[in-house]
N, C-alpha and C positions, 0 to 999 in steps of 0.2 A: 244714199240719203244726200238731200242737197244740201249745199254749202253757202254760206253767206259770208260776206266780208265783212270784219271789224276794223274800225279805225280807231287809232289811239293816239293821241298828241303828243309828239316828240319834240320839237320846237317851233317858236313863234317869233314873230319879228312884227315890230309898228310899221307902218308903210311912212314913206318920206312927207311930209306935211299934210299925212291924214288924206293924202289924194286916193283917187280912183285908180287900181289896178288894170292894165289893159291888157296886160300877158305876160308870162313866166314860163321858165324852164328849171327843169332839176336836173342839175350835172353829175355826172357818174360818180364824181368826189364828195358828195354830200351836200356843195355849195348849190345854191338858188340863183337864180336872176330874175329880174322881175324889171318890167316898164310901165311907165305911170301914162295915163290918158292925158292926151294935151302936153306932154313936158317929154323935151329932147333926153337924150341919156339912158344911161342903165343903171341899175342899181344892184349888187351882188350882196346877197345874202349869207352870212356865215357862222361860225362857232363863236367869232367874235362882235359879231353886229352886222353893221351894213356900211358897204362901199360904192359911192359914186363911181362909174365907169363911164368914157366914152362920152362926156358931157357934151359934145357938139353934134354928138347923132340927131338928127332930126327926130321929131315925135311919130312921124307914122312907119313904125315897125310891123312887119307882116308875118315874120317867122324868125328864132332862134336856134341853131344846134350847136352840138359839142359833142367831140368824141374823143376819149383818152386810149391810154395802155389796154390791150385787151388781157384776156386771163393767161393768154401762153406766151406773153410777152411783148407781142408785137404792137405794132402803132399804125392806127389806121389813117389815111392820106390825110385826114382834118384833124389836128389835135389842139385847135384853138376855137374858142366860143367864134361860132359863123353867124352874123345877122343879115337878113334880107329886108335891106329899105325898100319899101314898094313904092313911094313916092317918087324915088329916083330910079329905080331899077338897078340898085347897085348890090352887092355883097361885100359885106363888113367885117373885117376881123378884128376882135379886140385882142389887143397885144397883150403880154402879160404886166406891163408897166401901165395897163388902163387905159393907153391909147387907141387910136382905130387906123386901121390900115383899108382904103376903100378900092374894089374894083373899078374897073370903067362900066360903063352903062351898058347894061345886056342888050338894049332896043329890041324890046318884044312888042308886039304888034297889038297892043291894049293896055288894058289898065288891069294892075296887079290886084286881084283880093283875096289872095289868100298865099302861102307858103309854109312848108315842112321839109325839115331835112331828112331825107331816106337814104341810110348808108353813107356813103360820102358825096352824094349829090343832093339837089333840092328839086321838088316837085312845087311847081307855080300853077295856080289856076288864072287864068289870064281872060278877060273880056274884051274881045276885038271890038272895033268901031263899029261893025254890022249886029253888034249885040250877043253874037256866038260865044260862048264860054269851052274854053279846051284847059288841058293840062300840058305843060311843056318840064321837061326833064331837062336841069342846068347841070351839066358834067364838066370835067377837065378842071376842076377849080384851083386846085393846087398848081396846076402847069401854069396858067394865067391863060391858058388859051380856051378860054371857056366857050363850052357848046350848048347849043339851044335844040332840042328837038321835041317836036308835039308827038304825046302819046296817042296812039291811033285808038286804043282802046277808049280814051275818054270821050271821042266822039259818040259814042253811044247815048242815046238819046236819054238816058236813066240814071246816067254819071251826077247829072246836076238835075234833080226832082223841082226845081223852083229857080227863081231868079239867083244867079252867081251871088249875088251881093247879100242875099241872105242866109248864105251857107257858110259852116265854119270848117276848116280844115285842123285834123289834128294826127301827130304819126302814129304808125302801127308797125310791129314787127312785119319787115316784107311789104310796106307800102304806106297806106294812109287811110282815113276816113273822112268822108264828107257830109255833113249834117245838115239837114234845114233847121235854121231856126223856128220858123214858123210850123204852124198845123201842116201833116201830120207827125213833125218831128223825125222824119225817115233818115236813117244813116245808111250811109251805102260804105262798105269794107269794100276798098279801092286796092288791086294788086301793084306793085310797081312797073307796071306794064299798061297801065290803066284800065285794066278788065274788073269788073264789078263783081267782088266774090259772093258777097252775102250782104243782105238789108238787116237791119234793127228797128224795130215799130214798137213804141211804147205803148201806144193804142192799136186797137185792132177796129173793132166798133165802137168803143167806149166815146163818149164826148168829155168826160169828168174824170178827175182819179180824185182817190179819197181815201182814207183810212180813219176809221172810228167817226167823229164828227168836223173832221178837216178833210173838206172839200172845195177842189179847185176846179174852175171849169178851163178847157184846153183855149179858148179864145183868149185869155189873159194871161198865157204862158209864153214863155221864149225859152228856147234849148240853149243849153251851154256845150261847148265842145266835146265830144267824147274821149273818155279815159280809157286806155286801156290798163287792165290791171292782170296779176300773175294766172287767173283761173276763171277771168271773162271781161266785162266792159262796164263803166260807169257812166250814166248819163243823168246831167242834172236837169231838170226844168224848173225854171224861175217865174214865178208870180209879179209880175211888172207893177202890180198894184199893192204889194206886200211883202213882207219876209218870207212868206211860206214859199218851199221847196220841194219838189219831187225828185227823191234818189231811186233811180231806176236802175236795177243790176241785172245784166244778162250773163248766162253762162258763156262757157269758150264756143258752145255753137249756136249762138246770138237769140237766145229763148230766155225771155223775161223770166226771172226767177225770183225777184225779191220786189216790192215796191214801199219807202218810207216817207213820210210827210214829215218835214221839220218846219218848226217856226224859228228857222235861224237863217241870214241872210248868207248862204255860202255859195262860194264860186270855185268851181275847179279850174286851174292852171297847167298841171303838169303831172305826170308818173312816171314813175321808174319801175319798172318790172325787175330789173336785178337787186335794187334794193328793197324793194317792196315798201313803196313809199308814194306818197301822194299830196301834190302840192296844193292846197287851196286857200281861196281869201275869207275872210270872216266878217262881215261889217256888225258892228254893235254902234257904240258914240264913236268908236273909232274904228279902224280899217288896220285891220292885222291880217298876215299872210303866216299860213300855218302848216307846218311839214307832218303830215300823220305817217305811222306804220299800219299797213295793211297787214291782218292775219285772216287766215279763212278758218271755221271752223263748221263742222255738222249742225244743221238746226233740225229738229222733228216737228216745228211749226209748218203749216198749209204756206208754202211762199207763192202760191198764186196770186198776183194783185188783182186787185178789187177794182171795178169800173162801176160808175153807178150813172145811170140813163138820165 
């Protein structure tokens, strides 16, 4: 019997100055870190409220990762918050006192358009001066002797289906996802070596998404970054003209199993499979960041998404 994901609100925070959230990450210990559009620094969200961190950090952040103690008691190489500052090509560590410690400039040949933490390393999407996009793995971070190697598999033509600046990167277990923001909103599931393992497609031949009387044309939609869940994946398509959102649920094999239209301005930021949590923004008169608990339940409903020509 098919299963569906049910979201239950767990915690909620108001954003600083009611601004636009550019990105965020759930940490293994239950905290969350967000950064605002056009505003430098970070905001830590915890049980007591919010705290400003790294206030001198530039406004252009392309990724953030964190690793803590493992179930066997060991600690991975990176045990503090690490930020990828794309504009200056620097790795920035957020210390326990909230201050920042920056690495030297990495010197990548091109513009950084995305970065995700994978294990103890970073995988970075770089657009070269000639316009070619490739993935670079950044290693040896803790030692200070940072190494940057191009992933051979990332040279495959199908890794970046469209202009790299219109793609979104997000972390997965054992790799990353690359999502096309524009039609046809294809997501590539990519291994740590840069090889495409699978493709997720919210549309097949449909040009609209609809449930009941709510129908949205694909031309007005923009995809948000893919979120990996315990038993599948969530992709949110945003109607740029309204608060309509299409929530597309895939199972672990990449098959669409459910589509839900909501009239609420939701935006996914991050997920934690181990904690069963999903971090999202919700905009009404104000902007809030909400942490949801994700649980799975069997459904007797027909889970085939509807598509209207």
